[in-house]
N, C-alpha and C positions, 0 to 999 in steps of 0.2 A: 558683433561682440556684445551690443546692447540687448539683442535677443537672447543670447546666452546667459547673460547676467539676470535678465528678467526670468528666464526659465529656471535658473538655479533658485532665485528668490521664491518663485512660485512653488516649486517642489519642496523647499525646506519649510516654507510657511505652512503648506498643506500638510505636511507630516506632523508638524508641531500642532496645528489646529486639530487634526483628527485624533492625535494622542490625548488631547484634552476633551474634545467634544464628545467622543464616544463614551468614556467613563462618566462624564457629566451628564449626558443624555440618559444613560442607564440609572444613575443616581436619582435624577429628576423623576423618573418613572417609579423607582422603588419608594421615594418619598410621598408621591401622590397616593400610592397604594396603601402605605402605612398610615397616612393621615385618615384615609377613608375607613380603614379597618379599626383604627383607634376610636374614631367618632362612633362607629356602629357598636363597639364593645361597650363604650361608656353609656350610650343610650340604653343598652340592654341591661347593664348593671344598675342604672338609675331606677329601673322599674322594680328591682327586688324589694325595696323598702315599702314601695306602694302596694305591692301584692301582698306583703305581710299585714297590711292594715285592711285591705279590702279586696274582694274579687268581683265587685259589681262592674259589668262591662261598660256602663256609661261613665262611671268614674275612671276606669282604667283608660278609656279612649280619650277623656279630657286630660288626664295626666300625660299620656303619650303624645298629645298634640303639641305640647310645649317643649318637647325634647328635640335635640338636634340629631339629624340622620335617623329619623323614626318614620320615614315615609313607607318603608316596606317592613315595619315591625309587626310581628303577629305574636299574640299571647295565647299559649295552649293551656287551658285550665284543666283541673284534675278531672272534671266530669266530661272531658273530651270536647268541650266547647271552645270556640276560638273567638278572640277579640282582634279585629283588624281584617285585612284582606287575606285572601287565600295564601297559604304558606308555600315555601319553596323547598322545605326540608323533607327529605325521604322519611318514610315512617320507621325505617330501621335506625336512622340517626335519632329521631325523636324518642324512640324506645330506649336506645342506649343512654342518651342524656338523662331521661327520667329514671332509668334503672340504676345507672352508675352515679348519678347526681354529681356529674362533672361537666365543666364547659367544654364544648366542642366547636371548633372552626375548621371549615373545609371549602375548597373550591368545588363549585357545582356548575352545571351548564348554565351559562349566562351570567355568572358573577361568583360572588363569595358569600357564605352563610355563617352565622354565629348563633350557637345555641347555649343559653344560659339558664340552668335549672334553679328554681327558687323553692325552698321547703316551706310549706304552709303548715298551720296548725293542724293537729291530728295526723301528722306524718303524711300529709299529702304533698305532691310535687307539681308545680306548674313550671312550664318551660316557655322562656322568652326567646323568640326567634327574630333575628334582625338580618335582613338580606341586603347586600351591596351589589348592584349591577355592574357589569363591566365598564359602562361608560362613566360611572362614578369612580371606579377604581383608576382610571386614566384621565380623569378631569384635569385640564390645564396642561397636560404633557405635550400635546400638539403645538399649543401656543409657545411653550418654553422652548421646544425644539425649533421652532420657526425663528424665534428670537436669536437663538444661539447660532442657527445657520446664517442669518442675516449679518450677525457680528463677524462669523468667520469669512463671509464674502468680502466684507468691508476691510477686514484685516489682510486678505489676499490681494485685493486691489491696492491697498495701500502699500504693501511691501513690493508689489511689482512696480508701482509708480516710483517708489524711492530708489529701487534698484535701476530702473530706467534712467532716472535722473543722474544717479551716480555713474552709470555706464555711459550716459551722454557726455559727461565731463571727461571721462577717460578716453572715450573714442575721439572727442574733439581734440584733446591734447595730442594723442597719438597721430591723429590725421595732420595736424599742423607740423609735427616733427617729420612726418614722411613727406609732406609737401616741401618742406625746407630742404630735406635731403635731395629730393628730385631737383630742386632749383639749383642747389650747390653742385649737384652732378653735372647739370647742363652748362655750368660755367659761371653762374651769378655768384660771385664770391662775396657780394654784400648781404647775402641771405643770413638772417639770424632768427631765432625763435624767443618768444617770452615764455620761460619755464612756467607751466601751469599743470593742474591736475594732481594725481597722487605723488607722493614723495619720490617714487622711483622715476616717474616721467619727468618731474622736475629735475632730478639728477641728470637723467638723459638729455634733457633740453640744455642744461648748463654744459654737459660735456660736449654737446654738438657745437655750441657756440665757441667753446675753447678750441675745438678742433678747426673750426672755420677761421677763427683768428690766427691760429698757428699756421694754417695753410696759406692764408693771405700773406703773412709775414715771410714765409719761405719763398713764395713765388716773387714777392717784391724784391727780396734779397738776390734771388736768382737773376731777375731782369736787371737789377743794378749791377750785378757782377758782369753780365754780358755787355752792358753799356760801358762799364769800366775797361773791359778788355778791348772793345772796339776803340775806345779813346787811345788806348795804348798803341794800336795799330797806326795811328796818325803820325807817329814819329817816323817810322820807316817810310810812310808815304810822303812825308815832307822831304826825307832824304832822297827819295826817288825824284821828286819834282826838281831838287837842286842838281841831281845828276844829269836830267834831261836838259837843263839849261846849259850845262858844260859840254854838251855834244858839239862836235866840230861844225861850224856854220856850213851850210850848203847840203848837209845830210838830210835825208828825208825823215823829219821828226814828226810829221803829222800823225802817223799811226801810233808812235809812242805816246804823244800827247793825248790822242784819244783813248788809248788803254788806261793811262793814268787818270783821266777825267772819269772814265767808266768805273775804275776802282774806287775812286773817291765817292762817286754816286752810290755805289753798292754799300760802302762802308757807312755813309750817312743814312741809308735805308735801315741798315742793321741797327745802328744806334736809335733811330726813330721807332723801329719796331720793338726794340728792348724796352723802351720807356713808354710804350703805348699803355694806357690805363688797362688794368686787368679786366674791365668790363667788356673789352672787345676782344674776341678770340680769333684764332687763325682759321683759314679755309672756310670762309662764308658764314661763320657763326657770329651773329650780331645780338648784342644783349641791350634791351631797352628797359630802363626802370628796373622793376623787379622780375620781368619776364625774359627768358632766354630762349631763343628759337634758333634752329638751324635755318640759315637763310634761304627762303623759298624764292621762286621767281617772282620778281617784282618787289623784293624787299632787300634792304642792306645795300652794301657798296656794289657799284657795276664797273665794268671796264669793256673795252673792245678787245677781243681776243686777237683779232688781226693786228692791231696796232702793237700790242705787247709781243706778239711773235716776231713781227718785223724787227723791233728793236733787239730782241734777244738773238735773232738770227744774224744780224750784223755783228754782234759781239762774237758769236762762235765761228763766223766765216773766216775770221783772222786765223784762229787755231787750226781750222779745216785746211786752209791753204798751206800753212806750215807743215801739217802732216800729209799733205798731198792726197787729201780726201775729196773726191768728186762730191759736190755739195749742191743740192737742188731744193729750191724754195718755191712752194706753190700755194698761194694765198688768194681767197676769194675777194672780189672787189665789194661784195655786199657787206651791210653792217653785221657785226657779230657780238651784240651785247649779251653779257651773262652776269649773273648776280655773285660775282667774285671780285675782290680787289685786285689791282694790278700785281701786287706782291704775290698773290697765290698762283696766278697764271704764270708769272715769271719763275716761281719755284717749280712748277710742273714742267715748264720747257727746259729749264737748266738741268732738272733731275734726269729727265729722259735722254736729252741730248748728251749730258755728261756721261751717263752710262755707256753710250755708244762709243765715245772717245775712251772711256776707261776699259771697257771690256772687248774691244775689237781692235785688230792690229791697224797700223798706219796704212793709209791708202784705201781703207774700206769706205765704200760710198754710202752716203746717208741722204734722206730726203725728209723735209718737214713740210706739212701741208695743213691748210686750214680751209675747210668746206662748211657750207651752210645748207641745212635742209629746211623743211617747213617749220620745225619746231626746235631744232637743236643746232649746235655748232660742234664739229668734229675736228679735233687737233690730233694729228697723226704724226708719228716719228717711226721710219722704218729704215733699215740698213741692209748692207749686203754681207753681214756677218754670219755666224753659224746658227743664229736664232735661239729660240727657247725650246728645249726638249719637252717640258711639261708645263704648258701655259696655265692650265687650270690650277696645278699645285702651286705655281708661282703667284697666282692671284690670291689663292687661299692663304698662303703664308705671308704675303706682302713683304717678302724678304728679298734678298740679292740673289737673282738666278739669271743665267745667260747674259744677254746684252742689255738688260734693263735695270737690273739692280734695285737700289733703294727708290728709284723713280716710280716703281709700281705702287708702293705704299703712298707716296705723296700724291701721285695721280689718282689713286683710289679715294683717298679722303677728299680731294678736291672735287671729284665727280659726284661723291655722295653729297657734299655740301651743295652742289648745283643740280641735284636730282638727276644725275646722269650715270654713266657706267664706263668701265674700262674693258676693252676687248683686245686680246692678243691672238694674232694669226701669223701666217707665213706671208711676208709682204712680196711685192713684185720684183724687189732687188734680190730676193732669195733668203733674206735674213728675217729677223723679228720685225713685226708690224704691230706697234702699240697705238691703239685709237682710243682717245679720251673723248667721250661724248658729254656735252654740257648743255643743259636746257637754256633756250633763250630767255632773256629777262622779260621780253614782251612778245605778244603774238605777232607773227609776221603779217604783212599786207598780203592781199590776195595775189598780186603779181609783182615779182621782183624781177630785175634784170638778171639774166643768166650770168653766172660767175665767169670771169676771165682768168686764165691761169698765167702766172708769170714765173719765170725760172731764173735762178741765179746759180751759176756754175763757177765753182772755185777749184783750181787745181786739176782740171781735166787734162788728161794726156800725161800726167805724172807717172 
């Protein structure tokens, strides 16, 4: 933009300068010529009174020496004698001036000539010739043109410099606004700009600050609403606690107590998440100060995928047993650290497993596995359902398709946050196999013990 403004200033200033310099240069050349011609005419005219008094060559030379522009003056006397150097006038012009007794001026090779006839006593005619060479006709023109050209260059340089400074202010203000927009887009809601630059950019900066303030207010209201709704759920949770206490003694209430405790834990997590400061975003996005980055390996919150999957598998095992689903859990014994918080891994597991329960009939088997490679952790959920007819389309849409549903979108965002990927294939159970690959938070050691597989089966034989 700065180059464009400087180019425009250079073009406009050049046109203006040329529109003045060309006529001015021609006028300077014309003035120099006119001054030389006028001086020559005056010198020739000054000799007329002297010739009327005397025709003595010595006296004429002495009188001509004191005149201006008389270096090339020649006096042609009636007796064909000449006073001064050789003349430059052609004989026909001399004869014409003598015969017609009128002044003649004309351009000749090498300069300009002026012939002034002087009538002497006894009707004789003398002719005063004054010649002006070309260098005298253009004396001082080159210097004047050089001065004007120098002034034009200074004017051009000044206009470009001023345009560059003005463009720099505009570009700087626009760059700050663009950078603030990028920061706001990455989730840094504290980003604001100080309106600077032209009035239009100042207005844009003020509008940006207003938009950011409004966005922050709306998100704060939304989070507070979620927190309030979660608090309202505490009332039926308390009633559920009281109902459990009234169960007949001797009944196996351990599982009910565990379910209530898990529900309360999830409710507390929802409230805490809703009231988390807006500077911390979901799925691995961590904001530090004014910078917002998607959590790369080695930065942000970390968790053990295996531990989170074990906890969530215990929760879903109860429902699997109630629905007579064969349920297998295979988790590596190696460490599985990734740069995502527990809540994100929990959301991925719940979304993928929840879709299996939602879109497959009772009794459909499923398996959850966690495996580790040299650089990644793979969390996989597969079932014995009908599978997904268009895996590529399901990933592209991120929508609810087949037996995975909304879990694809959640899993995809989590994988991107951890520099991983989501892959959908046909699993060993015959149904959909959704594998979420997450990059390890730290580089693995050279040798790791080989993973051991453990299985837990619920409801087999139903």
